[in-house]
C-alpha positions as YAML, in Angstrom:
chain: A
units: angstrom
residues:
- id: 1
  name: MET
  ca: [0.19, -0.03, 0.14]
- id: 2
  name: GLN
  ca: [3.09, 2.66, 0.52]
- id: 3
  name: ILE
  ca: [4.09, 1.80, -3.17]
- id: 4
  name: LEU
  ca: [0.63, 2.80, -4.76]
- id: 5
  name: GLN
  ca: [1.33, 5.69, -2.04]
- id: 6
  name: LEU
  ca: [4.51, 6.43, -3.59]
- id: 7
  name: LEU
  ca: [3.02, 5.75, -6.79]
- id: 8
  name: LEU
  ca: [0.26, 8.01, -6.90]
- id: 9
  name: SER
  ca: [2.20, 11.05, -5.55]
- id: 10
  name: GLY
  ca: [5.05, 10.09, -8.28]
- id: 11
  name: ILE
  ca: [3.16, 10.08, -11.15]
- id: 12
  name: ALA
  ca: [0.88, 13.64, -9.86]
- id: 13
  name: GLN
  ca: [4.25, 15.22, -8.95]
- id: 14
  name: GLY
  ca: [5.62, 13.79, -12.91]
- id: 15
  name: CYS
  ca: [2.43, 15.38, -14.65]
- id: 16
  name: ILE
  ca: [3.72, 18.77, -13.51]
- id: 17
  name: TYR
  ca: [7.56, 18.22, -14.81]
- id: 18
  name: GLY
  ca: [5.48, 16.75, -17.77]
- id: 19
  name: LEU
  ca: [3.53, 19.84, -18.33]
- id: 20
  name: ILE
  ca: [5.99, 22.13, -18.14]
- id: 21
  name: ALA
  ca: [8.53, 20.09, -20.34]
- id: 22
  name: LEU
  ca: [5.45, 19.85, -22.86]
- id: 23
  name: GLY
  ca: [6.84, 23.45, -23.18]
- id: 24
  name: PHE
  ca: [10.10, 23.02, -23.70]
- id: 25
  name: VAL
  ca: [9.64, 20.81, -26.30]
- id: 26
  name: LEU
  ca: [6.68, 22.54, -28.24]
- id: 27
  name: ILE
  ca: [8.92, 25.35, -28.43]
- id: 28
  name: TYR
  ca: [12.29, 23.63, -29.48]
- id: 29
  name: LYS
  ca: [10.17, 21.35, -31.60]
- id: 30
  name: ALA
  ca: [8.86, 25.13, -33.35]
- id: 31
  name: THR
  ca: [12.47, 27.27, -33.35]
- id: 32
  name: GLU
  ca: [14.85, 24.75, -32.10]
- id: 33
  name: THR
  ca: [15.03, 26.59, -29.12]
- id: 34
  name: VAL
  ca: [15.39, 25.85, -25.41]
- id: 35
  name: SER
  ca: [13.65, 27.99, -23.53]
- id: 36
  name: PHE
  ca: [14.31, 28.03, -19.74]
- id: 37
  name: ALA
  ca: [11.65, 30.74, -19.00]
- id: 38
  name: GLN
  ca: [9.31, 28.13, -18.76]
- id: 39
  name: GLY
  ca: [9.10, 27.64, -14.67]
- id: 40
  name: ASP
  ca: [8.46, 31.22, -14.51]
- id: 41
  name: LEU
  ca: [5.75, 31.29, -17.35]
- id: 42
  name: MET
  ca: [3.90, 28.75, -14.86]
- id: 43
  name: MET
  ca: [4.34, 30.96, -11.80]
- id: 44
  name: LEU
  ca: [2.78, 33.79, -13.58]
- id: 45
  name: GLY
  ca: [0.14, 31.98, -15.03]
- id: 46
  name: ALA
  ca: [-0.36, 31.17, -10.77]
- id: 47
  name: PHE
  ca: [-0.19, 34.44, -10.01]
- id: 48
  name: GLY
  ca: [-3.12, 35.23, -12.77]
- id: 49
  name: ALA
  ca: [-5.95, 33.24, -11.31]
- id: 50
  name: PHE
  ca: [-4.85, 34.14, -7.67]
- id: 51
  name: ALA
  ca: [-5.02, 37.80, -8.65]
- id: 52
  name: GLY
  ca: [-8.53, 36.74, -10.74]
- id: 53
  name: MET
  ca: [-10.24, 34.99, -7.61]
- id: 54
  name: SER
  ca: [-8.66, 37.39, -5.13]
- id: 55
  name: LEU
  ca: [-8.75, 40.91, -7.13]
- id: 56
  name: PHE
  ca: [-11.19, 40.04, -9.40]
- id: 57
  name: GLY
  ca: [-13.47, 38.17, -7.12]
- id: 58
  name: MET
  ca: [-13.96, 35.08, -9.80]
- id: 59
  name: PRO
  ca: [-14.99, 32.23, -9.50]
- id: 60
  name: PHE
  ca: [-12.16, 29.55, -9.53]
- id: 61
  name: TRP
  ca: [-13.03, 28.50, -12.98]
- id: 62
  name: LEU
  ca: [-13.26, 31.52, -14.51]
- id: 63
  name: ALA
  ca: [-10.21, 33.06, -13.47]
- id: 64
  name: ALA
  ca: [-8.56, 29.42, -14.68]
- id: 65
  name: ILE
  ca: [-9.49, 30.39, -18.00]
- id: 66
  name: PHE
  ca: [-8.64, 34.19, -17.32]
- id: 67
  name: ALA
  ca: [-5.12, 33.00, -16.81]
- id: 68
  name: VAL
  ca: [-4.97, 30.96, -19.32]
- id: 69
  name: VAL
  ca: [-6.08, 33.26, -21.68]
- id: 70
  name: ALA
  ca: [-3.89, 36.51, -20.38]
- id: 71
  name: MET
  ca: [-0.84, 33.95, -20.59]
- id: 72
  name: ALA
  ca: [-1.32, 32.86, -24.54]
- id: 73
  name: ALA
  ca: [-1.62, 36.35, -25.11]
- id: 74
  name: PHE
  ca: [1.33, 37.30, -23.38]
- id: 75
  name: GLY
  ca: [3.73, 34.18, -24.91]
- id: 76
  name: VAL
  ca: [2.28, 35.58, -28.44]
- id: 77
  name: LEU
  ca: [3.82, 38.86, -27.36]
- id: 78
  name: LEU
  ca: [6.59, 37.70, -25.76]
- id: 79
  name: GLU
  ca: [7.66, 35.75, -29.08]
- id: 80
  name: LEU
  ca: [6.86, 38.66, -31.08]
- id: 81
  name: VAL
  ca: [8.82, 41.57, -29.05]
- id: 82
  name: VAL
  ca: [11.29, 39.83, -27.49]
- id: 83
  name: ILE
  ca: [12.01, 36.39, -28.91]
- id: 84
  name: ARG
  ca: [11.33, 36.96, -32.89]
- id: 85
  name: PRO
  ca: [14.16, 39.76, -33.28]
- id: 86
  name: ILE
  ca: [16.93, 37.77, -32.18]
- id: 87
  name: LEU
  ca: [16.17, 34.48, -34.01]
- id: 88
  name: GLY
  ca: [19.40, 33.38, -36.19]
- id: 89
  name: GLN
  ca: [21.20, 34.31, -33.54]
- id: 90
  name: PRO
  ca: [24.26, 31.84, -31.62]
- id: 91
  name: GLN
  ca: [21.84, 29.40, -30.02]
- id: 92
  name: PHE
  ca: [23.91, 31.02, -26.61]
- id: 93
  name: SER
  ca: [22.12, 34.39, -27.18]
- id: 94
  name: ILE
  ca: [18.78, 32.37, -27.30]
- id: 95
  name: VAL
  ca: [19.36, 30.86, -24.30]
- id: 96
  name: MET
  ca: [20.69, 33.44, -22.08]
- id: 97
  name: LEU
  ca: [17.66, 35.61, -23.49]
- id: 98
  name: THR
  ca: [14.89, 32.99, -22.08]
- id: 99
  name: ILE
  ca: [16.97, 32.82, -18.60]
- id: 100
  name: GLY
  ca: [16.84, 36.52, -18.38]
- id: 101
  name: ILE
  ca: [12.92, 36.89, -19.19]
- id: 102
  name: ALA
  ca: [12.86, 34.22, -16.37]
- id: 103
  name: TYR
  ca: [14.48, 36.70, -14.10]
- id: 104
  name: VAL
  ca: [12.82, 39.35, -15.26]
- id: 105
  name: ALA
  ca: [9.41, 37.72, -14.72]
- id: 106
  name: ARG
  ca: [10.47, 36.47, -10.47]
- id: 107
  name: GLY
  ca: [11.60, 40.43, -10.55]
- id: 108
  name: LEU
  ca: [8.85, 42.08, -11.76]
- id: 109
  name: ILE
  ca: [6.39, 39.46, -9.53]
- id: 110
  name: THR
  ca: [8.59, 40.30, -6.45]
- id: 111
  name: MET
  ca: [7.81, 44.44, -6.83]
- id: 112
  name: VAL
  ca: [4.09, 43.74, -6.30]
- id: 113
  name: PRO
  ca: [3.59, 45.57, -3.11]
- id: 114
  name: GLY
  ca: [1.24, 42.47, -0.84]
- id: 115
  name: ILE
  ca: [1.67, 40.66, -3.35]
- id: 116
  name: GLY
  ca: [4.81, 39.32, -4.44]
- id: 117
  name: THR
  ca: [6.77, 38.58, -1.38]
- id: 118
  name: GLU
  ca: [4.64, 36.79, 0.50]
- id: 119
  name: THR
  ca: [3.27, 32.92, -0.13]
- id: 120
  name: HIS
  ca: [-0.57, 32.64, -1.13]
- id: 121
  name: THR
  ca: [-2.93, 29.68, -1.28]
- id: 122
  name: LEU
  ca: [-5.15, 29.27, -4.61]
- id: 123
  name: ALA
  ca: [-8.50, 28.66, -3.19]
- id: 124
  name: VAL
  ca: [-9.27, 26.03, -5.25]
- id: 125
  name: PRO
  ca: [-13.15, 23.84, -4.73]
- id: 126
  name: TYR
  ca: [-11.28, 20.42, -4.30]
- id: 127
  name: LYS
  ca: [-8.44, 21.89, -1.60]
- id: 128
  name: ASP
  ca: [-8.04, 19.71, 0.75]
- id: 129
  name: GLN
  ca: [-10.22, 16.51, -0.02]
- id: 130
  name: ILE
  ca: [-9.71, 13.65, -0.08]
- id: 131
  name: TRP
  ca: [-10.72, 9.95, -0.95]
- id: 132
  name: LYS
  ca: [-10.26, 6.61, 0.73]
- id: 133
  name: LEU
  ca: [-10.13, 3.75, -1.93]
- id: 134
  name: GLY
  ca: [-9.81, 0.55, 1.14]
- id: 135
  name: GLU
  ca: [-6.37, 1.39, 2.18]
- id: 136
  name: LEU
  ca: [-5.98, 4.02, 0.18]
- id: 137
  name: VAL
  ca: [-6.10, 7.13, 0.71]
- id: 138
  name: VAL
  ca: [-6.15, 9.73, -2.57]
- id: 139
  name: ASN
  ca: [-5.88, 13.43, -2.16]
- id: 140
  name: LEU
  ca: [-8.08, 15.61, -4.91]
- id: 141
  name: GLU
  ca: [-5.18, 18.41, -5.56]
- id: 142
  name: GLN
  ca: [-3.30, 15.05, -7.11]
- id: 143
  name: LEU
  ca: [-5.99, 13.49, -8.51]
- id: 144
  name: ALA
  ca: [-7.09, 16.55, -10.18]
- id: 145
  name: ILE
  ca: [-3.91, 16.66, -11.60]
- id: 146
  name: ILE
  ca: [-3.53, 13.50, -13.30]
- id: 147
  name: ILE
  ca: [-7.16, 13.83, -14.31]
- id: 148
  name: ALA
  ca: [-6.53, 17.23, -16.14]
- id: 149
  name: THR
  ca: [-3.35, 15.98, -17.32]
- id: 150
  name: ALA
  ca: [-5.12, 13.57, -19.51]
- id: 151
  name: ILE
  ca: [-7.60, 15.35, -20.81]
- id: 152
  name: LEU
  ca: [-5.16, 18.29, -22.16]
- id: 153
  name: CYS
  ca: [-2.83, 15.19, -23.54]
- id: 154
  name: GLY
  ca: [-5.60, 14.28, -25.33]
- id: 155
  name: LEU
  ca: [-7.16, 17.77, -26.97]
- id: 156
  name: LEU
  ca: [-3.32, 18.42, -27.67]
- id: 157
  name: PHE
  ca: [-3.29, 14.58, -29.16]
- id: 158
  name: ALA
  ca: [-6.40, 15.77, -31.58]
- id: 159
  name: MET
  ca: [-4.88, 19.04, -32.60]
- id: 160
  name: PHE
  ca: [-2.13, 18.08, -33.93]
- id: 161
  name: ARG
  ca: [-3.94, 15.11, -35.41]
- id: 162
  name: TYR
  ca: [-6.84, 16.82, -36.82]
- id: 163
  name: SER
  ca: [-6.64, 19.96, -37.59]
- id: 164
  name: LYS
  ca: [-5.54, 22.49, -39.76]
- id: 165
  name: LEU
  ca: [-3.08, 24.39, -37.40]
- id: 166
  name: GLY
  ca: [-1.53, 21.30, -35.84]
- id: 167
  name: ILE
  ca: [-0.72, 19.75, -39.18]
- id: 168
  name: ALA
  ca: [0.50, 23.46, -40.02]
- id: 169
  name: MET
  ca: [2.74, 23.28, -36.85]
- id: 170
  name: GLN
  ca: [3.83, 20.05, -37.41]
- id: 171
  name: ALA
  ca: [5.01, 20.85, -41.00]
- id: 172
  name: SER
  ca: [6.69, 23.88, -39.39]
- id: 173
  name: SER
  ca: [8.41, 22.13, -36.76]
- id: 174
  name: GLN
  ca: [10.22, 19.73, -39.29]
- id: 175
  name: ASN
  ca: [11.24, 21.87, -42.03]
- id: 176
  name: GLN
  ca: [10.54, 25.63, -41.21]
- id: 177
  name: LEU
  ca: [12.24, 26.65, -45.15]
- id: 178
  name: ALA
  ca: [9.83, 24.49, -46.66]
- id: 179
  name: ALA
  ca: [6.52, 24.83, -44.85]
- id: 180
  name: TYR
  ca: [7.28, 28.67, -45.97]
- id: 181
  name: TYR
  ca: [7.60, 27.50, -48.98]
- id: 182
  name: MET
  ca: [4.09, 25.81, -49.34]
- id: 183
  name: GLY
  ca: [3.00, 29.09, -48.14]
- id: 184
  name: ILE
  ca: [2.34, 28.22, -44.26]
- id: 185
  name: PRO
  ca: [3.16, 31.98, -41.94]
- id: 186
  name: VAL
  ca: [6.13, 29.91, -40.15]
- id: 187
  name: LYS
  ca: [6.70, 33.11, -38.14]
- id: 188
  name: ARG
  ca: [3.31, 33.21, -37.00]
- id: 189
  name: LEU
  ca: [2.91, 29.68, -36.08]
- id: 190
  name: ASN
  ca: [6.23, 30.40, -33.47]
- id: 191
  name: GLY
  ca: [3.75, 33.34, -31.86]
- id: 192
  name: LEU
  ca: [0.95, 30.61, -31.84]
- id: 193
  name: VAL
  ca: [3.75, 28.10, -30.32]
- id: 194
  name: TRP
  ca: [5.10, 30.16, -27.44]
- id: 195
  name: GLY
  ca: [1.61, 31.01, -26.75]
- id: 196
  name: LEU
  ca: [0.01, 27.58, -26.51]
- id: 197
  name: ALA
  ca: [3.57, 26.92, -24.25]
- id: 198
  name: ALA
  ca: [2.33, 29.87, -22.17]
- id: 199
  name: ALA
  ca: [-1.16, 28.57, -21.72]
- id: 200
  name: VAL
  ca: [0.01, 25.00, -20.85]
- id: 201
  name: ALA
  ca: [2.29, 26.48, -18.55]
- id: 202
  name: ALA
  ca: [-0.32, 28.56, -16.67]
- id: 203
  name: ILE
  ca: [-2.50, 25.50, -16.65]
- id: 204
  name: ALA
  ca: [0.35, 23.66, -15.06]
- id: 205
  name: GLY
  ca: [1.17, 26.33, -12.35]
- id: 206
  name: MET
  ca: [-2.67, 26.26, -11.48]
- id: 207
  name: LEU
  ca: [-2.27, 22.30, -10.97]
- id: 208
  name: LEU
  ca: [0.64, 22.48, -8.90]
- id: 209
  name: ALA
  ca: [-0.52, 26.09, -6.87]
- id: 210
  name: PRO
  ca: [-2.79, 24.29, -4.45]
- id: 211
  name: ILE
  ca: [0.48, 21.80, -3.11]
- id: 212
  name: THR
  ca: [3.01, 23.97, -3.05]
- id: 213
  name: PHE
  ca: [0.78, 27.60, -3.04]
- id: 214
  name: VAL
  ca: [2.10, 30.48, -5.55]
- id: 215
  name: HIS
  ca: [5.13, 32.33, -4.59]
- id: 216
  name: ALA
  ca: [7.76, 34.39, -6.29]
- id: 217
  name: ASN
  ca: [10.13, 31.19, -6.70]
- id: 218
  name: MET
  ca: [7.83, 28.46, -7.75]
- id: 219
  name: GLY
  ca: [9.15, 28.52, -11.42]
- id: 220
  name: PHE
  ca: [12.49, 27.16, -10.13]
- id: 221
  name: ILE
  ca: [10.50, 24.01, -10.73]
- id: 222
  name: GLY
  ca: [11.29, 24.27, -14.10]
- id: 223
  name: LEU
  ca: [14.39, 23.21, -13.67]
- id: 224
  name: LYS
  ca: [13.35, 19.30, -12.47]
- id: 225
  name: ALA
  ca: [11.07, 19.31, -16.03]
- id: 226
  name: PHE
  ca: [13.75, 19.90, -17.96]
- id: 227
  name: PRO
  ca: [15.03, 16.92, -17.51]
- id: 228
  name: ALA
  ca: [12.29, 15.58, -17.84]
- id: 229
  name: ALA
  ca: [12.40, 16.58, -21.38]
- id: 230
  name: VAL
  ca: [15.75, 15.71, -21.85]
- id: 231
  name: VAL
  ca: [14.48, 11.41, -20.55]
- id: 232
  name: GLY
  ca: [11.81, 11.50, -23.08]
- id: 233
  name: GLY
  ca: [13.34, 13.11, -25.99]
- id: 234
  name: PHE
  ca: [13.26, 17.02, -26.63]
- id: 235
  name: GLY
  ca: [11.70, 16.74, -30.20]
- id: 236
  name: SER
  ca: [8.61, 14.34, -28.84]
- id: 237
  name: LEU
  ca: [5.31, 15.45, -27.37]
- id: 238
  name: PRO
  ca: [4.50, 12.13, -25.86]
- id: 239
  name: GLY
  ca: [8.15, 11.69, -24.62]
- id: 240
  name: ALA
  ca: [7.65, 15.13, -22.42]
- id: 241
  name: ILE
  ca: [5.05, 13.28, -20.57]
- id: 242
  name: VAL
  ca: [6.51, 9.82, -20.05]
- id: 243
  name: GLY
  ca: [9.65, 11.63, -18.76]
- id: 244
  name: GLY
  ca: [8.35, 13.61, -16.55]
- id: 245
  name: LEU
  ca: [6.42, 10.87, -14.95]
- id: 246
  name: VAL
  ca: [9.57, 8.95, -15.00]
- id: 247
  name: ILE
  ca: [11.41, 11.79, -13.20]
- id: 248
  name: GLY
  ca: [7.99, 12.05, -10.61]
- id: 249
  name: ILE
  ca: [7.86, 8.55, -10.12]
- id: 250
  name: VAL
  ca: [12.22, 8.44, -9.17]
- id: 251
  name: GLU
  ca: [11.62, 11.51, -7.34]
- id: 252
  name: SER
  ca: [8.80, 9.91, -4.77]
- id: 253
  name: PHE
  ca: [10.66, 6.72, -4.41]
- id: 254
  name: ALA
  ca: [14.04, 8.34, -3.91]
- id: 255
  name: GLY
  ca: [12.58, 10.65, -0.84]
- id: 256
  name: PHE
  ca: [11.05, 8.06, 0.91]
- id: 257
  name: TYR
  ca: [13.93, 4.87, 0.44]
- id: 258
  name: LEU
  ca: [16.69, 7.29, 0.41]
- id: 259
  name: PRO
  ca: [18.59, 9.48, 2.65]
- id: 260
  name: ASP
  ca: [18.05, 13.11, 2.82]
- id: 261
  name: GLY
  ca: [19.39, 14.53, -0.38]
- id: 262
  name: PHE
  ca: [19.15, 11.96, -3.00]
- id: 263
  name: LYS
  ca: [15.26, 13.09, -4.08]
- id: 264
  name: ASP
  ca: [16.73, 16.96, -5.43]
- id: 265
  name: THR
  ca: [19.41, 14.67, -7.09]
- id: 266
  name: ALA
  ca: [17.21, 12.04, -8.67]
- id: 267
  name: PRO
  ca: [16.22, 13.76, -11.43]
- id: 268
  name: TYR
  ca: [19.59, 14.80, -12.87]
- id: 269
  name: ILE
  ca: [20.99, 10.98, -12.08]
- id: 270
  name: VAL
  ca: [18.54, 9.40, -14.32]
- id: 271
  name: VAL
  ca: [19.36, 11.97, -17.09]
- id: 272
  name: LEU
  ca: [23.12, 11.28, -16.74]
- id: 273
  name: LEU
  ca: [21.94, 7.67, -17.37]
- id: 274
  name: MET
  ca: [19.78, 8.27, -19.67]
- id: 275
  name: LEU
  ca: [22.71, 10.42, -22.17]
- id: 276
  name: MET
  ca: [25.39, 7.85, -21.32]
- id: 277
  name: ILE
  ca: [22.31, 4.66, -22.75]
- id: 278
  name: LYS
  ca: [20.55, 6.48, -24.71]
- id: 279
  name: PRO
  ca: [21.41, 9.94, -25.78]
- id: 280
  name: ASN
  ca: [18.19, 10.56, -27.87]
- id: 281
  name: GLY
  ca: [15.94, 9.81, -25.12]
- id: 282
  name: LEU
  ca: [12.84, 7.15, -24.44]
- id: 283
  name: PHE
  ca: [11.11, 8.72, -27.86]
- id: 284
  name: GLY
  ca: [13.99, 11.13, -29.25]
- id: 285
  name: GLU
  ca: [14.44, 10.62, -33.39]
- id: 286
  name: LYS
  ca: [18.57, 9.90, -34.41]
- id: 287
  name: LEU
  ca: [19.28, 12.71, -36.88]
- id: 288
  name: ARG
  ca: [22.16, 11.92, -38.91]
- id: 289
  name: LYS
  ca: [23.92, 14.50, -40.85]
- id: 290
  name: LYS
  ca: [26.88, 14.81, -43.94]
- id: 291
  name: VAL
  ca: [29.50, 16.21, -43.93]
...
């Protein structure tokens, strides 16, 4: 029973890692850029929902929609104003820019009086509720994370499989130049991808907030989502979720069975092992270049 409890906890935490890793993979597939701002976009989404509920008196579901739409618009604007002008520069410059975006977002939040420097509770309807299935205790906060992740993955799969927008995004991620010659608006799609990644990050933030609360440093969890993207394969959307689950489960069991300190280092040990055994990740594609 203890193993089942740890497994449930690990799956819930892994879903959060997987959702953030989805943002990494979406942006990487569209622009071949690694965005280290995903964790802090998640933090902004959580603060957006909190602001909608506390400042504007919205019910949770309306505040959640408000936060997702606002973060999607912010992601599109961020790509247009900050990212697009520097595309084509060395990858190191773009990576450093995304790190700078993360620090600026964190700094701006901490400057908001009475909000940014405090820890807040997101009053979700299922807060502190549990179900008992025999001896197994199911926390509804964890169950909500798992169900929401499954629904979101299904919606993303349907979008990329059946919608013209999703098919165009796939074509652009395969070869931007060929997609451009076929009449696909690649620049506009890149902005939409950043908006989609920011919206997914906002959902992850709202799912995580009831467990860790809302605070300016909650975006640091993105540093554990990056190993999830590496384990799953940086070019694979299903791999992001699977990688997140692997990291979450390993972290859960390491925190219980191993000495203090191993819980935080376990994800990076998994990454090192994966890079030695299968450098492209579980679902990564092998890319070859002729020189």
